[in-house]
C-alpha positions as CSV (number, residue, x, y, z in Angstrom):
1,X,0.0,-0.1,0.0
2,X,3.1,2.1,0.6
3,X,5.3,2.8,-2.2
4,X,9.2,2.6,-1.8
5,X,11.5,5.5,-1.8
6,X,12.4,6.5,-5.4
7,X,16.3,5.9,-4.0
8,X,18.0,5.8,-0.9
9,X,17.7,8.9,1.2
10,X,20.9,11.3,1.8
11,X,22.8,10.7,4.6
12,X,22.1,14.2,6.3
13,X,18.5,13.6,5.6
14,X,16.3,12.8,9.5
15,X,13.3,11.6,7.9
16,X,11.8,9.8,5.3
17,X,8.2,10.1,3.9
18,X,6.0,7.6,2.4
19,X,3.5,8.0,-0.2
20,X,0.5,5.8,-0.8
21,X,1.0,3.7,-4.2
22,X,-1.0,6.5,-6.5
23,X,1.5,8.7,-6.2
24,X,4.2,6.7,-7.4
25,X,3.0,6.7,-10.9
26,X,4.3,10.1,-11.8
27,X,3.6,9.6,-16.0
28,X,0.1,8.4,-15.8
29,X,-1.1,10.3,-12.6
30,X,-3.6,8.8,-9.9
31,X,-4.1,5.3,-10.5
32,X,-7.6,4.0,-10.7
33,X,-9.9,2.3,-7.6
34,X,-11.8,-0.5,-8.9
35,X,-12.8,-1.3,-5.5
36,X,-12.0,-4.2,-2.7
37,X,-12.3,-7.7,-3.3
38,X,-14.2,-8.7,-0.1
39,X,-15.8,-7.0,2.3
40,X,-12.9,-8.2,4.8
41,X,-10.3,-6.1,3.1
42,X,-12.5,-2.8,3.1
43,X,-13.4,-3.5,6.7
44,X,-9.6,-3.8,7.7
45,X,-8.7,-0.7,5.4
46,X,-11.4,1.2,7.2
47,X,-10.5,0.5,10.5
48,X,-6.8,1.0,9.8
49,X,-7.6,4.6,8.6
50,X,-9.5,5.4,11.6
51,X,-6.6,4.4,13.5
52,X,-4.2,6.2,11.9
53,X,-6.7,9.4,12.3
54,X,-7.2,8.7,15.8
55,X,-3.2,8.5,16.3
56,X,-2.6,11.2,14.3
57,X,-4.8,13.6,16.8
58,X,-3.3,12.2,19.5
59,X,0.2,12.9,18.2
60,X,-1.0,16.7,17.4
61,X,-2.2,16.7,21.1
62,X,0.8,15.8,22.3
63,X,2.9,18.4,20.2
64,X,0.6,21.2,21.1
65,X,0.9,20.2,25.0
66,X,4.8,20.3,24.7
67,X,5.1,23.5,22.6
68,X,2.0,25.7,24.4
69,X,0.9,26.4,27.8
70,X,-2.1,28.5,29.4
71,X,-1.2,31.7,31.8
72,X,-3.2,33.8,33.5
73,X,-3.5,37.4,33.4
74,X,-3.0,39.2,36.2
75,X,-5.1,41.9,35.4
76,X,-8.0,40.3,33.6
77,X,-8.3,37.0,34.9
78,X,-8.6,35.5,31.4
79,X,-5.5,33.1,30.3
80,X,-3.6,33.4,27.3
81,X,-1.8,31.0,25.1
82,X,2.2,31.2,25.2
83,X,4.4,29.7,22.7
84,X,7.0,27.5,24.6
85,X,9.5,27.4,21.3
86,X,9.9,30.9,20.8
87,X,8.8,32.9,24.0
88,X,10.2,35.8,22.2
89,X,7.3,36.3,20.3
90,X,3.7,37.6,21.2
91,X,1.4,36.2,23.2
92,X,-2.5,34.9,21.9
93,X,-5.4,35.3,23.3
94,X,-6.7,32.4,21.0
95,X,-5.5,29.1,20.8
96,X,-4.0,27.3,17.4
97,X,-6.8,26.3,15.1
98,X,-6.3,22.3,15.3
99,X,-6.2,22.5,19.0
100,X,-9.1,21.0,20.8
101,X,-10.1,23.3,24.4
102,X,-8.6,21.0,26.3
103,X,-4.9,19.9,24.8
104,X,-3.2,22.6,26.1
105,X,-2.9,23.0,29.7
106,X,-2.0,26.1,32.4
107,X,2.0,26.4,33.0
108,X,3.0,24.3,36.5
109,X,5.3,27.5,38.2
110,X,7.5,26.1,41.2
111,X,8.0,28.7,43.5
112,X,11.5,28.9,44.4
113,X,12.1,28.0,48.2
114,X,13.8,31.4,50.1
115,X,15.9,28.7,51.7
116,X,17.2,26.5,49.1
117,X,20.6,28.9,49.1
118,X,22.3,25.9,46.9
119,X,19.3,26.2,44.2
120,X,18.4,22.4,44.1
121,X,22.2,21.3,45.2
122,X,23.2,19.2,47.9
123,X,25.5,20.1,50.5
124,X,29.1,18.8,49.8
125,X,32.6,18.6,50.3
126,X,33.5,20.3,46.7
127,X,34.6,24.1,47.8
128,X,34.2,26.9,50.4
129,X,31.5,28.4,48.5
130,X,29.6,25.6,48.4
131,X,30.5,23.6,51.1
132,X,31.4,22.2,53.5
133,X,29.2,23.3,56.1
134,X,30.3,20.6,58.8
135,X,32.6,20.8,61.5
136,X,34.9,18.5,63.1
137,X,33.4,18.8,67.0
138,X,36.0,16.6,69.4
139,X,39.1,14.7,69.1
140,X,37.8,12.2,66.3
141,X,37.7,13.8,62.3
142,X,35.2,11.4,61.8
143,X,32.7,13.1,64.7
144,X,31.4,15.8,62.5
145,X,28.3,18.3,63.2
146,X,26.3,21.0,61.2
147,X,28.2,24.2,61.3
148,X,26.3,27.3,62.4
149,X,26.1,29.6,59.6
150,X,24.4,32.7,60.7
151,X,25.4,34.6,57.3
152,X,22.8,32.0,55.7
153,X,19.7,31.6,57.7
154,X,16.7,32.9,57.4
155,X,13.7,33.6,59.6
156,X,10.6,31.5,59.2
157,X,7.9,31.7,61.1
158,X,6.9,28.2,60.4
159,X,10.6,26.6,61.3
160,X,9.6,26.6,64.9
161,X,6.1,25.8,65.0
162,X,7.4,22.6,62.5
163,X,7.0,19.2,63.7
164,X,8.8,16.0,62.7
165,X,7.0,13.0,63.9
166,X,3.7,11.7,63.6
167,X,3.4,11.0,67.0
168,X,3.4,14.8,67.6
169,X,0.3,15.5,65.9
170,X,-2.4,16.3,68.0
171,X,-5.3,14.8,66.3
172,X,-7.7,16.0,68.6
173,X,-7.8,19.8,67.1
174,X,-6.1,18.5,63.6
175,X,-8.9,16.7,61.5
176,X,-8.1,14.6,58.6
177,X,-7.5,17.8,55.8
178,X,-5.8,20.0,58.2
179,X,-2.4,21.6,56.9
180,X,0.3,21.8,59.5
181,X,4.0,22.9,59.7
182,X,6.2,20.1,59.1
183,X,9.8,19.5,58.8
184,X,10.9,17.9,56.2
185,X,14.6,16.9,56.9
186,X,15.8,20.1,57.6
187,X,13.3,22.4,55.8
188,X,9.9,23.5,57.0
189,X,7.2,22.9,54.8
190,X,3.3,21.3,54.7
191,X,1.9,18.1,55.2
192,X,-1.9,17.9,54.7
193,X,-2.9,15.3,57.5
194,X,-5.0,12.2,55.9
195,X,-5.7,8.5,56.9
196,X,-2.3,7.4,56.9
197,X,-0.7,10.1,59.6
198,X,-3.9,9.3,61.6
199,X,-3.5,5.7,62.0
200,X,0.6,5.8,62.3
201,X,0.1,8.2,64.8
202,X,-2.2,6.0,66.8
203,X,0.0,3.1,66.2
204,X,3.3,4.8,68.3
205,X,3.9,2.8,71.4
206,X,1.7,0.0,70.4
207,X,-1.5,2.2,71.9
208,X,-4.5,0.2,70.8
209,X,-6.9,2.5,72.9
210,X,-6.0,5.2,70.7
211,X,-6.2,3.1,67.4
212,X,-9.9,1.8,68.3
213,X,-10.9,5.0,69.2
214,X,-9.7,6.2,65.8
215,X,-11.9,3.8,64.4
216,X,-15.2,4.2,66.2
217,X,-14.7,7.7,65.3
218,X,-14.5,7.3,61.6
219,X,-16.7,3.8,61.1
220,X,-18.0,4.8,57.0
221,X,-14.1,5.5,56.3
222,X,-13.2,2.3,55.1
223,X,-9.3,3.0,54.7
224,X,-9.1,3.7,58.5
225,X,-10.7,0.3,59.7
226,X,-8.4,-1.6,56.9
227,X,-5.0,0.3,58.5
228,X,-6.9,-0.4,62.3
229,X,-7.4,-4.0,61.4
230,X,-3.8,-4.3,59.9
231,X,-2.3,-2.5,63.2
232,X,-4.0,-5.0,65.3
233,X,-2.9,-7.9,63.3
234,X,0.7,-6.7,63.3
235,X,1.6,-6.1,66.9
236,X,1.3,-7.2,69.9
237,X,-1.7,-8.1,71.7
238,X,-2.4,-6.0,75.4
239,X,-2.4,-7.9,78.4
240,X,-3.4,-6.7,81.8
241,X,-1.0,-7.6,85.1
242,X,-3.2,-10.8,85.5
243,X,-2.3,-12.3,82.2
244,X,-5.8,-11.9,80.8
245,X,-6.5,-9.3,78.1
246,X,-7.0,-5.9,78.3
247,X,-10.2,-4.0,78.0
248,X,-8.8,-2.6,74.4
249,X,-8.2,-6.3,73.1
250,X,-11.2,-7.2,74.4
251,X,-13.4,-4.5,72.7
252,X,-10.8,-5.0,69.8
253,X,-11.8,-8.8,69.6
254,X,-15.8,-8.0,70.0
255,X,-15.3,-5.4,66.9
256,X,-13.4,-8.1,65.0
257,X,-16.7,-10.4,65.6
258,X,-19.2,-8.1,64.8
259,X,-17.1,-7.2,61.3
260,X,-17.1,-11.4,60.6
261,X,-20.8,-11.9,61.5
262,X,-21.8,-9.3,59.1
263,X,-25.7,-9.7,59.8
264,X,-26.7,-7.0,57.0
265,X,-24.3,-8.1,54.6
266,X,-22.6,-4.6,54.4
267,X,-19.1,-4.8,54.9
268,X,-16.8,-5.1,52.3
269,X,-15.2,-8.7,51.8
270,X,-11.5,-7.1,51.7
271,X,-12.3,-5.6,55.6
272,X,-13.6,-8.7,56.6
273,X,-10.0,-10.0,55.6
274,X,-8.0,-7.6,57.3
275,X,-10.5,-8.0,60.8
276,X,-10.0,-12.0,60.2
277,X,-6.1,-11.2,60.0
278,X,-6.1,-9.2,63.6
279,X,-9.1,-11.8,64.7
280,X,-6.0,-14.3,64.1
281,X,-3.5,-12.4,66.0
282,X,-5.9,-12.4,69.2
283,X,-6.8,-15.9,69.1
284,X,-2.5,-16.8,69.0
285,X,-2.2,-16.7,72.7
286,X,-3.9,-18.4,74.8
287,X,-6.0,-15.7,76.6
288,X,-7.3,-14.6,73.6
289,X,-9.0,-18.2,73.1
290,X,-9.8,-18.3,76.8
291,X,-11.7,-15.1,76.5
292,X,-13.4,-15.8,73.2
293,X,-14.9,-19.2,74.4
294,X,-15.7,-18.3,78.1
295,X,-18.9,-19.3,79.2
296,X,-19.3,-17.7,82.6
297,X,-22.1,-15.3,80.9
298,X,-24.3,-18.6,81.3
299,X,-26.3,-18.9,83.8
300,X,-28.4,-22.0,83.6
301,X,-27.6,-24.9,85.7
302,X,-27.9,-28.1,85.6
303,X,-29.1,-30.5,82.7
304,X,-29.8,-26.9,80.9
305,X,-26.3,-25.8,81.4
306,X,-24.8,-28.1,79.3
307,X,-27.5,-27.2,76.4
308,X,-26.7,-23.8,76.6
309,X,-22.9,-24.2,76.6
310,X,-23.7,-26.4,73.7
311,X,-25.0,-23.2,72.0
312,X,-23.4,-20.8,72.8
313,X,-20.4,-22.8,71.5
314,X,-21.9,-22.9,69.0
315,X,-22.9,-19.6,68.0
316,X,-19.2,-19.3,68.3
317,X,-18.1,-21.6,65.8
318,X,-20.8,-21.1,63.4
319,X,-19.6,-17.3,62.4
320,X,-16.9,-19.3,60.2
321,X,-19.8,-21.5,58.7
322,X,-20.7,-19.2,56.1
323,X,-17.0,-18.6,54.3
324,X,-16.7,-22.2,53.6
325,X,-20.7,-23.4,52.4
326,X,-20.8,-20.6,50.2
327,X,-17.6,-19.8,47.8
328,X,-17.6,-17.6,44.8
329,X,-16.2,-19.0,42.0
330,X,-15.7,-18.4,38.0
331,X,-15.8,-20.8,35.1
332,X,-12.2,-21.1,33.8
333,X,-11.5,-23.1,30.3
334,X,-8.7,-25.3,31.2
335,X,-6.5,-28.0,28.4
336,X,-5.9,-30.9,29.8
337,X,-3.4,-33.7,28.8
338,X,-4.8,-35.9,25.6
339,X,-7.6,-33.6,25.2
340,X,-8.0,-31.1,22.1
341,X,-10.8,-29.2,23.5
342,X,-10.7,-27.4,26.6
343,X,-13.1,-28.4,29.2
344,X,-14.7,-25.7,31.7
345,X,-14.1,-25.6,35.2
346,X,-15.1,-23.6,38.4
347,X,-12.5,-22.2,40.2
348,X,-12.5,-20.1,43.1
349,X,-12.1,-16.2,43.1
350,X,-9.0,-14.6,44.1
351,X,-10.8,-12.6,46.9
352,X,-12.7,-15.6,48.3
353,X,-9.3,-17.5,48.5
354,X,-7.7,-14.8,51.2
355,X,-10.7,-15.0,52.9
356,X,-10.2,-18.6,53.7
357,X,-7.1,-18.4,54.0
358,X,-7.8,-15.8,57.0
359,X,-10.8,-18.4,58.5
360,X,-8.7,-21.4,58.5
361,X,-5.3,-20.2,60.0
362,X,-8.4,-18.7,62.9
363,X,-9.6,-22.2,63.3
364,X,-6.6,-24.0,63.1
365,X,-5.4,-22.1,66.4
366,X,-8.9,-22.2,68.3
367,X,-9.2,-26.0,67.4
368,X,-5.8,-26.2,69.9
369,X,-8.3,-26.2,72.8
370,X,-9.2,-29.9,74.0
371,X,-12.2,-29.1,75.1
372,X,-14.4,-28.2,72.2
373,X,-12.8,-30.3,69.6
374,X,-16.0,-32.4,69.5
375,X,-18.1,-29.2,69.0
376,X,-15.8,-28.2,66.3
377,X,-15.6,-31.7,64.6
378,X,-19.1,-32.0,64.3
379,X,-19.9,-28.5,63.2
380,X,-17.1,-28.0,60.7
381,X,-15.5,-31.2,59.1
382,X,-18.5,-30.8,56.5
383,X,-17.9,-27.4,55.4
384,X,-13.9,-27.6,55.4
385,X,-14.2,-30.5,53.2
386,X,-16.4,-29.0,51.1
387,X,-13.7,-25.8,50.7
388,X,-11.3,-28.4,50.2
389,X,-12.8,-29.5,47.4
390,X,-13.4,-27.0,45.9
391,X,-10.3,-25.5,46.5
392,X,-8.3,-28.4,45.5
393,X,-5.7,-27.0,43.7
394,X,-4.6,-24.1,46.2
395,X,-1.6,-25.3,48.1
396,X,-1.9,-23.3,51.3
397,X,-5.7,-23.7,51.7
398,X,-4.8,-27.3,51.0
399,X,-2.2,-27.6,53.8
400,X,-4.4,-25.4,56.3
401,X,-7.5,-27.4,55.8
402,X,-5.2,-30.6,56.4
403,X,-3.8,-29.1,59.2
404,X,-7.0,-28.3,60.8
405,X,-8.7,-31.9,59.7
406,X,-5.9,-33.4,61.8
407,X,-6.1,-31.3,64.8
408,X,-10.1,-32.3,64.9
409,X,-8.7,-35.9,65.9
410,X,-5.6,-35.4,67.5
411,X,-6.1,-37.0,71.2
412,X,-10.2,-36.8,69.6
413,X,-11.9,-40.3,69.4
414,X,-15.3,-38.5,68.2
415,X,-13.2,-36.5,65.5
416,X,-11.6,-39.4,64.3
417,X,-15.1,-41.4,64.2
418,X,-16.4,-38.1,62.2
419,X,-13.4,-38.1,60.2
420,X,-14.1,-41.6,58.7
421,X,-16.8,-41.1,56.9
422,X,-14.9,-38.1,54.5
423,X,-11.4,-38.8,54.4
424,X,-11.1,-41.9,51.9
425,X,-8.5,-43.4,49.4
426,X,-9.8,-41.0,46.9
427,X,-9.4,-38.0,48.8
428,X,-6.0,-38.7,49.9
429,X,-5.0,-39.6,45.9
430,X,-6.6,-36.0,45.1
431,X,-4.1,-34.6,47.1
432,X,-0.8,-36.0,45.9
433,X,-2.3,-35.9,42.9
434,X,-2.2,-31.9,42.7
435,X,0.5,-31.1,45.4
436,X,3.0,-34.1,45.1
437,X,5.5,-31.3,44.8
438,X,4.6,-29.8,47.9
439,X,6.5,-31.0,50.9
440,X,4.1,-29.5,53.8
441,X,0.8,-30.3,51.9
442,X,2.5,-33.6,51.8
443,X,3.8,-34.1,55.8
444,X,-0.1,-32.9,56.5
445,X,-1.9,-35.6,54.0
446,X,0.1,-38.2,56.1
447,X,-0.4,-37.1,59.2
448,X,-4.1,-37.2,58.7
449,X,-3.9,-40.3,57.2
450,X,-2.0,-42.1,60.1
451,X,-4.2,-39.7,62.6
452,X,-7.6,-42.1,61.3
453,X,-5.9,-45.3,61.4
454,X,-7.3,-47.2,64.3
455,X,-5.2,-46.0,67.3
456,X,-4.1,-42.9,65.8
457,X,-6.3,-40.1,67.5
458,X,-3.7,-40.9,70.4
459,X,-1.4,-38.9,69.5
460,X,1.8,-41.0,68.3
461,X,1.6,-39.8,64.7
462,X,4.5,-37.0,64.8
463,X,7.2,-39.9,65.4
464,X,6.3,-42.3,63.1
465,X,6.1,-39.8,60.1
466,X,9.4,-38.2,61.4
467,X,10.8,-41.6,60.8
468,X,9.6,-42.0,57.3
469,X,10.8,-38.7,56.6
470,X,14.4,-39.3,57.8
471,X,14.2,-42.9,56.2
472,X,13.0,-41.4,52.6
473,X,15.9,-39.0,52.9
474,X,18.5,-41.6,53.4
475,X,17.1,-43.5,50.6
476,X,17.7,-40.5,48.5
477,X,21.1,-40.2,49.2
478,X,21.9,-43.8,48.9
479,X,20.9,-43.9,45.3
480,X,23.0,-40.6,44.8
481,X,25.8,-42.2,46.5
482,X,24.9,-45.5,44.5
483,X,25.1,-43.2,40.9
484,X,28.2,-41.6,41.9
485,X,30.0,-44.7,42.5
486,X,28.7,-45.9,39.1
487,X,29.7,-43.2,37.1
488,X,33.4,-43.4,38.9
489,X,33.6,-47.4,37.9
490,X,32.4,-46.1,34.0
491,X,35.0,-43.4,33.8
492,X,37.5,-45.9,35.6
493,X,37.1,-48.3,32.6
494,X,37.2,-45.9,29.8
């Protein structure tokens, strides 16, 4: 479609212009057009033409934006156009004819800093005029401090008011969006308070009370809720002098439970993931598990007390069932070995995987309590098996799920009996098929397989599996040594 150049361009030429083919016929003039061969060629040419026009308009827009800019007249308040390529020419009140109204942007003018005496250059040791600004203090020549230069010092009213730490911000008077004086290195500047600054100052010194107060005062701000739950999941859980959860930690745990429960289904799933991570941090210590499973609030006596305790524990443990029973999935076309056509398969969404991982970690630490393993096994075995079936190719979820199932039957005979109807040879074969290369998954799979054997619930699985893995490693070493010896014998023969 494009004609080749008539001759090789000059070495001084900067560009080569290719013209359409009908310009190449110099003798007979423009070539005749007899129409397209088919509709496909016509549509292709039309799309290419539209795309070239669009790219040309974008290039022209970049050119106008690079060459011209807007400035505001101080007297009239109207904008005029300035040519940056020829600044000596007169300015114009009218834009270039081919430019759209939004192509040319106002100029970004950076005011010079009155304290920047180096004009953007850093302090260095080059000479006396631009440095050094250091002096030796003490006997060691490396003990250098900033020397006082009264000739280069200009009074700035912000310098005494500026702060250099988030912990110094008084958020009782400085709300989000407030501009305060901030010391940026050696320079006093401005700082606009946002959600990060608010929570960053509250997190200082592991102050859970202050973080919780910020979250309660900004319930509609989702970013503050995420920052707050994230800080609770990464900092140390505060305890009172008796070793129990402090008042703030207890309130945070109630907030996590209320967020996870979400009876009105109004809380985003991302917030639930962060709340589950914070809840896992609290449950990781014994005081947190005792507080969550505390039955002192039950006042029934006799036979009714046992039923009330079972109802209470069911309510405490059933908040995780919803995550396993309804897992959002998507249909993915998968090409399998030996098949020419793709087959549709249901795969869990990534946001569902994040929630399931956090929920399994919470249940993993709760299942360490021997008193509630029977209730846990009866309530959660079926939902967890459904989760492992849906997420059978997710190695981390599979490892956490197998560890949780092993905890159900560890020193709990009823938990072992409940697992026998779900964990069969087909289940273990599927785990080995999908995760044969993951050592953690295979170890947890073997632990669970030994735990459901007769007498496996008594807790003697660890010694046997350690012995098996040790024998397997020694077998691999023997094979490696045998291969090296055979190779050496072959070399000797040659």
